[in-house]
Backbone as a printed PyTorch tensor [residue, N CA C, xyz], in Angstrom:
tensor([[[ -0.4090,   7.2790, -50.6250],
         [  0.1680,   8.0720, -49.5480],
         [ -0.9540,   8.4630, -48.5860]],

        [[ -0.6840,   8.3270, -47.2960],
         [ -1.6930,   8.6960, -46.3060],
         [ -1.7900,  10.2100, -46.2110]],

        [[ -2.8900,  10.6830, -45.6010],
         [ -3.0410,  12.1220, -45.3850],
         [ -1.8930,  12.6680, -44.5360]],

        [[ -1.5000,  11.9170, -43.5010],
         [ -0.4100,  12.3720, -42.6450],
         [  0.8950,  12.4770, -43.4380]],

        [[  1.1500,  11.5370, -44.3250],
         [  2.3530,  11.5890, -45.1600],
         [  2.3220,  12.8010, -46.0770]],

        [[  1.1760,  13.0780, -46.6680],
         [  1.0470,  14.2450, -47.5450],
         [  1.2590,  15.5370, -46.7600]],

        [[  0.7370,  15.5890, -45.5560],
         [  0.9230,  16.7770, -44.7140],
         [  2.3930,  16.9420, -44.3390]],

        [[  3.0510,  15.8190, -44.0050],
         [  4.4710,  15.8600, -43.6590],
         [  5.2910,  16.3830, -44.8430]],

        [[  4.9970,  15.8940, -46.0290],
         [  5.7120,  16.3560, -47.2180],
         [  5.4690,  17.8500, -47.4370]],

        [[  4.2410,  18.3020, -47.2740],
         [  3.9310,  19.7270, -47.4420],
         [  4.6980,  20.5770, -46.4280]],

        [[  4.8050,  20.1010, -45.1960],
         [  5.5200,  20.8540, -44.1620],
         [  7.0310,  20.8660, -44.4010]],

        [[  7.5860,  19.7520, -44.8470],
         [  9.0180,  19.7600, -45.1480],
         [  9.3050,  20.6230, -46.3720]],

        [[  8.3700,  20.7150, -47.3000],
         [  8.5230,  21.6490, -48.4280],
         [  8.5150,  23.0920, -47.9340]],

        [[  7.6640,  23.3850, -46.9520],
         [  7.6520,  24.7270, -46.3590],
         [  9.0070,  25.0410, -45.7370]],

        [[  9.5500,  24.1080, -44.9640],
         [ 10.8540,  24.3140, -44.3450],
         [ 11.9380,  24.5110, -45.4030]],

        [[ 11.9180,  23.6850, -46.4540],
         [ 12.9060,  23.8050, -47.5270],
         [ 12.7490,  25.1330, -48.2630]],

        [[ 11.5120,  25.5890, -48.4390],
         [ 11.2870,  26.8870, -49.0810],
         [ 11.8930,  28.0100, -48.2590]],

        [[ 11.7380,  27.9380, -46.9360],
         [ 12.3360,  28.9410, -46.0610],
         [ 13.8590,  28.9340, -46.2180]],

        [[ 14.4730,  27.7580, -46.1830],
         [ 15.9260,  27.6610, -46.3330],
         [ 16.3700,  28.2330, -47.6800]],

        [[ 15.6210,  27.9570, -48.7140],
         [ 15.9370,  28.4560, -50.0520],
         [ 15.8140,  29.9790, -50.1240]],

        [[ 14.7400,  30.5210, -49.5770],
         [ 14.5260,  31.9780, -49.5880],
         [ 15.6550,  32.6920, -48.8440]],

        [[ 16.0310,  32.1770, -47.6760],
         [ 17.0830,  32.8190, -46.8850],
         [ 18.4340,  32.6880, -47.5910]],

        [[ 18.7290,  31.5270, -48.1340],
         [ 19.9950,  31.3400, -48.8420],
         [ 20.0960,  32.2820, -50.0350]],

        [[ 18.9990,  32.4450, -50.7770],
         [ 19.0000,  33.3350, -51.9480],
         [ 18.8080,  34.8040, -51.5760]],

        [[ 18.5000,  35.0510, -50.2770],
         [ 18.2300,  36.4150, -49.8060],
         [ 17.0830,  37.0460, -50.5900]],

        [[ 16.0700,  36.2350, -50.8360],
         [ 14.8880,  36.6540, -51.5990],
         [ 13.7820,  37.0550, -50.6220]],

        [[ 14.0150,  38.1380, -49.8870],
         [ 13.1580,  38.5350, -48.7620],
         [ 11.7130,  38.7520, -49.1560]],

        [[ 11.4610,  39.1770, -50.3750],
         [ 10.0870,  39.4020, -50.8300],
         [  9.2980,  38.0990, -50.9290]],

        [[  9.9760,  36.9550, -50.8910],
         [  9.3080,  35.6490, -50.9640],
         [  8.9890,  35.0620, -49.5850]],

        [[  9.3170,  35.7660, -48.5160],
         [  9.0350,  35.2680, -47.1650],
         [  7.5530,  35.2930, -46.8200]],

        [[  6.8720,  36.3530, -47.2030],
         [  5.4900,  36.5770, -46.7730],
         [  4.5630,  35.3820, -46.9830]],

        [[  4.5690,  34.7230, -48.1440],
         [  3.6450,  33.5910, -48.3350],
         [  3.9510,  32.3700, -47.4730]],

        [[  5.0940,  32.3690, -46.7920],
         [  5.4630,  31.2290, -45.9550],
         [  4.9260,  31.3430, -44.5320]],

        [[  4.4160,  32.5050, -44.1730],
         [  4.0030,  32.7910, -42.7960],
         [  2.5480,  33.2450, -42.7290]],

        [[  1.8800,  32.9490, -41.6140],
         [  0.5730,  33.5510, -41.3580],
         [  0.8060,  35.0310, -41.0470]],

        [[ -0.1800,  35.8730, -41.2910],
         [ -0.0040,  37.2940, -40.9530],
         [  0.2880,  37.4550, -39.4560]],

        [[  1.1130,  38.4110, -39.1250],
         [  1.4420,  38.7520, -37.7330],
         [  2.0190,  37.5850, -36.9390]],

        [[  2.7680,  36.7340, -37.6000],
         [  3.3950,  35.5950, -36.9430],
         [  4.3770,  36.0810, -35.8750]],

        [[  4.3040,  35.5280, -34.6620],
         [  5.3060,  35.8710, -33.6490],
         [  6.5860,  35.0550, -33.8720]],

        [[  7.7290,  35.7470, -33.7940],
         [  9.0270,  35.1190, -34.0240],
         [  9.9640,  35.5360, -32.8920]],

        [[ 10.6560,  34.5660, -32.3240],
         [ 11.5900,  34.8120, -31.2180],
         [ 12.9540,  34.2920, -31.6280]],

        [[ 13.9680,  35.1450, -31.5590],
         [ 15.3200,  34.7790, -31.9640],
         [ 16.2510,  34.9400, -30.7690]],

        [[ 16.8400,  33.8230, -30.3440],
         [ 17.7610,  33.8140, -29.2100],
         [ 19.1290,  33.3600, -29.7110]],

        [[ 20.0410,  34.3180, -29.9130],
         [ 21.3990,  33.9840, -30.3470],
         [ 22.2980,  33.6450, -29.1630]],

        [[ 21.7590,  33.6900, -27.9780],
         [ 22.3990,  33.3640, -26.7030],
         [ 23.3910,  34.4540, -26.2680]],

        [[ 24.1740,  34.9880, -27.1750],
         [ 25.1990,  35.9680, -26.8100],
         [ 24.7010,  37.4030, -26.9020]],

        [[ 23.4680,  37.5900, -27.3250],
         [ 22.8420,  38.9150, -27.3960],
         [ 21.4330,  38.8070, -26.8330]],

        [[ 20.8120,  39.9360, -26.5150],
         [ 19.4330,  39.8670, -26.0060],
         [ 18.4880,  39.1990, -27.0090]],

        [[ 17.4890,  38.5070, -26.4800],
         [ 16.4770,  37.8540, -27.3130],
         [ 15.7400,  38.9180, -28.1210]],

        [[ 15.4920,  38.6030, -29.3860],
         [ 14.7760,  39.5090, -30.2860],
         [ 13.3940,  38.9270, -30.5320]],

        [[ 12.3540,  39.7430, -30.3280],
         [ 10.9780,  39.3410, -30.6320],
         [ 10.4980,  40.1630, -31.8110]],

        [[ 10.0030,  39.4740, -32.8240],
         [  9.5240,  40.1200, -34.0420],
         [  8.0930,  39.7050, -34.3030]],

        [[  7.4030,  40.4970, -35.1170],
         [  6.0440,  40.1520, -35.5470],
         [  5.9870,  40.3230, -37.0580]],

        [[  5.7050,  39.2250, -37.7440],
         [  5.5020,  39.2750, -39.1850],
         [  6.7240,  38.9250, -40.0040]],

        [[  6.4500,  38.4360, -41.2270],
         [  7.5040,  38.0200, -42.1430],
         [  8.3840,  39.1880, -42.5700]],

        [[  7.8020,  40.3640, -42.7730],
         [  8.5910,  41.5230, -43.2050],
         [  9.6330,  41.8980, -42.1490]],

        [[  9.2370,  41.8690, -40.8760],
         [ 10.1810,  42.1780, -39.8010],
         [ 11.2970,  41.1400, -39.7530]],

        [[ 10.9620,  39.8810, -39.9800],
         [ 11.9720,  38.8310, -40.0080],
         [ 12.9370,  39.0620, -41.1660]],

        [[ 12.4120,  39.3530, -42.3330],
         [ 13.2580,  39.6020, -43.4900],
         [ 14.2140,  40.7530, -43.2640]],

        [[ 13.7280,  41.8110, -42.6500],
         [ 14.5730,  42.9690, -42.3590],
         [ 15.6840,  42.5960, -41.3730]],

        [[ 15.3260,  41.8550, -40.3410],
         [ 16.3000,  41.4490, -39.3340],
         [ 17.3740,  40.5370, -39.9400]],

        [[ 16.9520,  39.4910, -40.6540],
         [ 17.9010,  38.5270, -41.2060],
         [ 18.7530,  39.1710, -42.3020]],

        [[ 18.1410,  39.9980, -43.1090],
         [ 18.8760,  40.6950, -44.1640],
         [ 20.0420,  41.4940, -43.5710]],

        [[ 19.7730,  42.2220, -42.5210],
         [ 20.8260,  42.9920, -41.8610],
         [ 21.9210,  42.1090, -41.2940]],

        [[ 21.5360,  40.9650, -40.7400],
         [ 22.5160,  40.0490, -40.1470],
         [ 23.4000,  39.3900, -41.2030]],

        [[ 22.8820,  39.2440, -42.4240],
         [ 23.6310,  38.5450, -43.4690],
         [ 24.4530,  39.4600, -44.3660]],

        [[ 24.3070,  40.7550, -44.2140],
         [ 25.0030,  41.6960, -45.0960],
         [ 26.5100,  41.4800, -45.1300]],

        [[ 27.0880,  41.0710, -44.0270],
         [ 28.5520,  40.9400, -43.9460],
         [ 29.0880,  39.6780, -44.6190]],

        [[ 28.2050,  38.7860, -45.0700],
         [ 28.6590,  37.5320, -45.6750],
         [ 28.6120,  37.5940, -47.1990]],

        [[ 29.7280,  37.2240, -47.8350],
         [ 29.7210,  37.1310, -49.2870],
         [ 29.1940,  35.7660, -49.7270]],

        [[ 29.2950,  34.7800, -48.8460],
         [ 28.7090,  33.4630, -49.0930],
         [ 27.8760,  33.1060, -47.8800]],

        [[ 26.6820,  32.5890, -48.1450],
         [ 25.8070,  32.1620, -47.0640],
         [ 24.9050,  31.0530, -47.5790]],

        [[ 24.8150,  29.9720, -46.8120],
         [ 23.8830,  28.9040, -47.1530],
         [ 23.2420,  28.3830, -45.8740]],

        [[ 21.9140,  28.2540, -45.8990],
         [ 21.1220,  27.7130, -44.7960],
         [ 20.8840,  26.2380, -45.1130]],

        [[ 21.3990,  25.3450, -44.2590],
         [ 21.3130,  23.9120, -44.5090],
         [ 20.4800,  23.2490, -43.4240]],

        [[ 19.4380,  22.5460, -43.8180],
         [ 18.6110,  21.7830, -42.8820],
         [ 19.3270,  20.4610, -42.5920]],

        [[ 19.5520,  20.1840, -41.3130],
         [ 20.2190,  18.9450, -40.9130],
         [ 19.2280,  17.8410, -40.5740]],

        [[ 18.1610,  18.2010, -39.8780],
         [ 17.1510,  17.2220, -39.4770],
         [ 15.8730,  17.9660, -39.1140]],

        [[ 14.7720,  17.2650, -39.2110],
         [ 13.4940,  17.8690, -38.8450],
         [ 12.5750,  16.8020, -38.2730]],

        [[ 11.7820,  17.2070, -37.2950],
         [ 10.7840,  16.3450, -36.6700],
         [  9.4720,  17.1220, -36.6930]],

        [[  8.4150,  16.4900, -37.1740],
         [  7.1280,  17.1920, -37.3150],
         [  6.0120,  16.3140, -36.7580]],

        [[  5.0970,  16.9480, -36.0320],
         [  3.8870,  16.2820, -35.5390],
         [  2.6860,  16.9840, -36.1470]],

        [[  1.9290,  16.2570, -36.9600],
         [  0.7240,  16.7900, -37.5900],
         [ -0.4790,  16.3730, -36.7530]],

        [[ -1.3020,  17.3420, -36.4080],
         [ -2.4910,  17.0630, -35.5970],
         [ -3.7580,  17.1170, -36.4630]],

        [[ -4.8270,  16.5870, -35.9490],
         [ -6.0950,  16.5230, -36.6920],
         [ -6.8140,  17.8610, -36.8060]],

        [[ -6.3870,  18.8640, -36.0370],
         [ -7.1020,  20.1440, -36.0090],
         [ -6.5730,  21.1760, -37.0070]],

        [[ -5.7400,  20.7510, -37.9590],
         [ -5.1930,  21.6900, -38.9360],
         [ -3.9950,  22.4540, -38.4240]],

        [[ -3.3500,  21.9250, -37.3910],
         [ -2.1220,  22.5290, -36.8720],
         [ -1.0390,  21.4580, -36.8070]],

        [[  0.1690,  21.9040, -36.6220],
         [  1.2940,  20.9860, -36.4850],
         [  2.3930,  21.7180, -35.7190]],

        [[  3.3520,  20.9470, -35.2180],
         [  4.5120,  21.5340, -34.5530],
         [  5.7350,  20.7500, -34.9780]],

        [[  6.9020,  21.3470, -34.7700],
         [  8.1030,  20.6410, -35.1660],
         [  9.3700,  21.3170, -34.7070]],

        [[ 10.4630,  20.5750, -34.8820],
         [ 11.8030,  21.0870, -34.6410],
         [ 12.5880,  20.9660, -35.9380]],

        [[ 13.4070,  21.9710, -36.2080],
         [ 14.2800,  21.9670, -37.3770],
         [ 15.6940,  22.2900, -36.9100]],

        [[ 16.6130,  21.3440, -37.0860],
         [ 18.0130,  21.5050, -36.7200],
         [ 18.7510,  21.9620, -37.9690]],

        [[ 19.5810,  23.0050, -37.8560],
         [ 20.1930,  23.5780, -39.0490],
         [ 21.6050,  24.0780, -38.7860]],

        [[ 22.3060,  24.3680, -39.8920],
         [ 23.6160,  25.0100, -39.8320],
         [ 23.6610,  26.0760, -40.9240]],

        [[ 24.2790,  27.1830, -40.5860],
         [ 24.5860,  28.2190, -41.5660],
         [ 26.0490,  28.0420, -41.9560]],

        [[ 26.2990,  27.9620, -43.2560],
         [ 27.6530,  27.8960, -43.7890],
         [ 27.9080,  29.2610, -44.4140]],

        [[ 29.0080,  29.9420, -44.0040],
         [ 29.1450,  31.3330, -44.4280],
         [ 30.6120,  31.7790, -44.4730]],

        [[ 30.8310,  32.8360, -45.2550],
         [ 32.1530,  33.4450, -45.3500],
         [ 32.0210,  34.9550, -45.2820]],

        [[ 32.8290,  35.5540, -44.4120],
         [ 32.8310,  37.0080, -44.2360],
         [ 33.3220,  37.6970, -45.5100]],

        [[ 32.6220,  38.7210, -45.9130],
         [ 32.9820,  39.4770, -47.1140],
         [ 34.3510,  40.1480, -46.9570]],

        [[ 34.5880,  40.8210, -45.8400],
         [ 35.8060,  41.6120, -45.6720],
         [ 37.0390,  40.7670, -45.3860]],

        [[ 36.9250,  39.8230, -44.4750],
         [ 38.1000,  39.0570, -44.0360],
         [ 38.2820,  37.7360, -44.7750]],

        [[ 37.2150,  37.2360, -45.3990],
         [ 37.2750,  35.9240, -46.0260],
         [ 37.2080,  34.7840, -45.0280]],

        [[ 36.9890,  35.1240, -43.7490],
         [ 36.9460,  34.1000, -42.7040],
         [ 35.6890,  33.2500, -42.8360]],

        [[ 35.8810,  31.9410, -42.7060],
         [ 34.8100,  30.9610, -42.8350],
         [ 34.2270,  30.6850, -41.4560]],

        [[ 32.9080,  30.5070, -41.3660],
         [ 32.2790,  30.1920, -40.0850],
         [ 31.0500,  29.3330, -40.2930]],

        [[ 30.6320,  28.7000, -39.2040],
         [ 29.3960,  27.9210, -39.1680],
         [ 28.6260,  28.3300, -37.9280]],

        [[ 27.3180,  28.3680, -38.0630],
         [ 26.4480,  28.6190, -36.9120],
         [ 25.3710,  27.5430, -36.9060]],

        [[ 25.2730,  26.8220, -35.7990],
         [ 24.2790,  25.7530, -35.6580],
         [ 23.1240,  26.2680, -34.8170]],

        [[ 21.9030,  25.8630, -35.1740],
         [ 20.7460,  26.3280, -34.4320],
         [ 19.5790,  25.3730, -34.4940]],

        [[ 18.5730,  25.7200, -33.7320],
         [ 17.3480,  24.9370, -33.6380],
         [ 16.1510,  25.8680, -33.7410]],

        [[ 15.2530,  25.5580, -34.6550],
         [ 13.9680,  26.2350, -34.7470],
         [ 12.9240,  25.3200, -34.1300]],

        [[ 12.0820,  25.8840, -33.2870],
         [ 10.8740,  25.1840, -32.8310],
         [  9.7110,  25.9530, -33.4120]],

        [[  8.9130,  25.2490, -34.1800],
         [  7.8620,  25.8950, -34.9620],
         [  6.4870,  25.3460, -34.6440]],

        [[  5.5100,  26.2270, -34.7900],
         [  4.1150,  25.8280, -34.8820],
         [  3.6620,  26.1980, -36.2810]],

        [[  2.8470,  25.3350, -36.8780],
         [  2.3750,  25.5220, -38.2420],
         [  0.8550,  25.5360, -38.2430]],

        [[  0.2900,  26.2020, -39.2390],
         [ -1.1660,  26.2180, -39.3860],
         [ -1.5230,  26.2210, -40.8670]],

        [[ -2.6560,  25.5990, -41.1670],
         [ -3.1980,  25.7060, -42.5170],
         [ -3.8210,  27.0880, -42.6510]],

        [[ -3.4080,  27.8220, -43.6650],
         [ -3.8930,  29.1830, -43.8940],
         [ -4.1040,  29.3380, -45.3910]],

        [[ -5.3090,  29.6840, -45.7960],
         [ -5.6570,  29.7670, -47.2170],
         [ -5.2810,  28.4950, -47.9640]],

        [[ -5.5010,  27.3450, -47.3060],
         [ -5.2860,  26.0500, -47.9420],
         [ -3.8490,  25.5780, -48.0120]],

        [[ -2.9130,  26.3230, -47.3870],
         [ -1.5010,  25.9420, -47.4160],
         [ -0.9140,  25.9840, -46.0090]],

        [[  0.0400,  25.0970, -45.7560],
         [  0.7510,  25.1280, -44.4890],
         [  1.6680,  26.3470, -44.4550]],

        [[  1.6560,  27.0130, -43.3050],
         [  2.5110,  28.1860, -43.1000],
         [  3.0540,  28.1670, -41.6810]],

        [[  4.1250,  28.9150, -41.4810],
         [  4.6500,  29.0820, -40.1380],
         [  3.6730,  29.9490, -39.3490]],

        [[  3.2480,  29.4540, -38.1800],
         [  2.3260,  30.2000, -37.3220],
         [  3.0470,  30.7750, -36.1050]],

        [[  4.2290,  30.2350, -35.8130],
         [  5.0660,  30.7220, -34.7060],
         [  6.4460,  30.1010, -34.8870]],

        [[  7.5040,  30.9100, -34.6500],
         [  8.8760,  30.4020, -34.7580],
         [  9.6680,  30.8230, -33.5320]],

        [[ 10.4240,  29.8740, -32.9970],
         [ 11.3620,  30.1350, -31.9040],
         [ 12.7110,  29.5790, -32.3410]],

        [[ 13.7160,  30.4410, -32.3640],
         [ 15.0570,  30.0210, -32.7720],
         [ 16.0170,  30.1790, -31.6040]],

        [[ 16.9360,  29.2060, -31.4720],
         [ 18.0300,  29.3320, -30.5140],
         [ 19.3250,  28.8680, -31.1620]],

        [[ 20.3780,  29.6680, -31.0110],
         [ 21.7070,  29.2610, -31.4430],
         [ 22.1840,  28.1180, -30.5550]],

        [[ 22.8670,  27.1460, -31.1630],
         [ 23.3980,  25.9990, -30.4180],
         [ 24.9160,  26.0000, -30.3590]],

        [[ 25.5540,  26.5130, -31.4180],
         [ 27.0190,  26.5670, -31.4490],
         [ 27.4520,  27.4770, -32.5950]],

        [[ 28.6520,  28.0540, -32.4350],
         [ 29.2610,  28.8620, -33.4940],
         [ 30.7360,  28.5410, -33.5720]],

        [[ 31.2110,  28.4340, -34.7840],
         [ 32.6380,  28.1880, -34.9880],
         [ 33.1340,  29.0980, -36.0940]],

        [[ 34.2310,  29.7890, -35.8200],
         [ 34.8580,  30.6610, -36.8060],
         [ 36.2710,  30.1620, -37.0520]],

        [[ 36.6490,  30.0410, -38.3180],
         [ 37.9920,  29.5720, -38.6490],
         [ 38.2240,  28.1520, -38.1690]],

        [[ 39.4190,  27.9060, -37.6760],
         [ 39.7690,  26.5500, -37.2320],
         [ 39.7170,  26.3960, -35.7190]],

        [[ 39.2930,  27.4500, -35.0290],
         [ 39.2300,  27.4120, -33.5710],
         [ 38.1190,  26.5120, -33.0530]],

        [[ 38.1500,  26.3170, -31.7670],
         [ 37.1250,  25.5240, -31.0790],
         [ 35.7870,  26.2490, -31.1580]],

        [[ 34.7120,  25.5030, -31.3300],
         [ 33.3640,  26.0890, -31.3960],
         [ 32.9150,  26.5720, -30.0240]],

        [[ 32.1300,  27.6300, -30.0390],
         [ 31.4440,  28.1080, -28.8410],
         [ 30.1190,  27.3460, -28.7930]],

        [[ 29.8850,  26.5790, -27.7310],
         [ 28.7210,  25.7010, -27.6430],
         [ 27.7900,  26.2180, -26.5530]],

        [[ 26.4880,  26.2490, -26.8570],
         [ 25.4890,  26.7740, -25.9270],
         [ 24.5210,  25.6680, -25.5270]],

        [[ 24.1280,  25.6080, -24.2510],
         [ 23.1660,  24.5870, -23.8210],
         [ 21.7620,  24.9060, -24.3190]],

        [[ 20.9820,  23.8720, -24.5030],
         [ 19.5700,  24.0610, -24.8490],
         [ 18.8560,  24.6970, -23.6680]],

        [[ 18.0650,  25.7090, -23.9320],
         [ 17.2600,  26.2890, -22.8580],
         [ 16.0800,  25.3580, -22.5810]],

        [[ 15.5030,  25.4660, -21.4040],
         [ 14.4110,  24.5780, -20.9950],
         [ 13.2180,  24.6700, -21.9470]],

        [[ 12.8740,  25.8730, -22.4110],
         [ 11.7210,  25.9960, -23.2980],
         [ 12.0290,  25.4660, -24.6930]],

        [[ 13.2800,  25.4390, -25.0770],
         [ 13.6530,  24.8980, -26.3900],
         [ 13.6260,  23.3660, -26.3640]],

        [[ 13.8900,  22.7840, -25.2340],
         [ 13.9660,  21.3310, -25.1240],
         [ 12.5840,  20.6650, -25.0330]],

        [[ 11.5110,  21.4140, -25.2150],
         [ 10.1700,  20.8310, -25.1230],
         [  9.9720,  19.7690, -26.2020]],

        [[  9.1500,  18.8030, -25.9040],
         [  8.9340,  17.6680, -26.8030],
         [  7.9210,  18.0160, -27.8890]],

        [[  8.1110,  17.3670, -29.0200],
         [  7.1040,  17.3990, -30.0750],
         [  6.2720,  16.1350, -29.8870]],

        [[  4.9540,  16.2720, -29.9230],
         [  4.0890,  15.1170, -29.7500],
         [  4.3280,  14.1330, -30.9040]],

        [[  4.0380,  12.8760, -30.6520],
         [  4.1090,  11.9180, -31.7390],
         [  4.8650,  10.7740, -31.3420]]])
């Protein structure tokens, strides 16, 4: 396996670990996935953009958002990663949340895109910056609400 292949596998493991932590709501396991004071930007499109700093702030925010769901699963649909020679990398992660409301039992899906920067920190790949944008939401059997990609989200990953 080439060095680039090993790095790609390590980065996809990081992404899968994040999906696993969020699905299990294991917020105390977020910290090792991020560099300290990581900047995080969350754009749900229908609410003001949220800017956070650090894994703990992210865990608090996501935990509050997920409280209303009795079922929740974070599913990675696709990922593109560019590993650079300087110990950094960038990528896009396309995902869907599969969920059910605790009170109403209503089923919904939320599709989104993460644009990430990664860095080697203490010998392991970690998230160094995260930008999230909602792409679509569907509740029940109705038509999905679809949102256009913003210009900064549509930026290319090198490679």
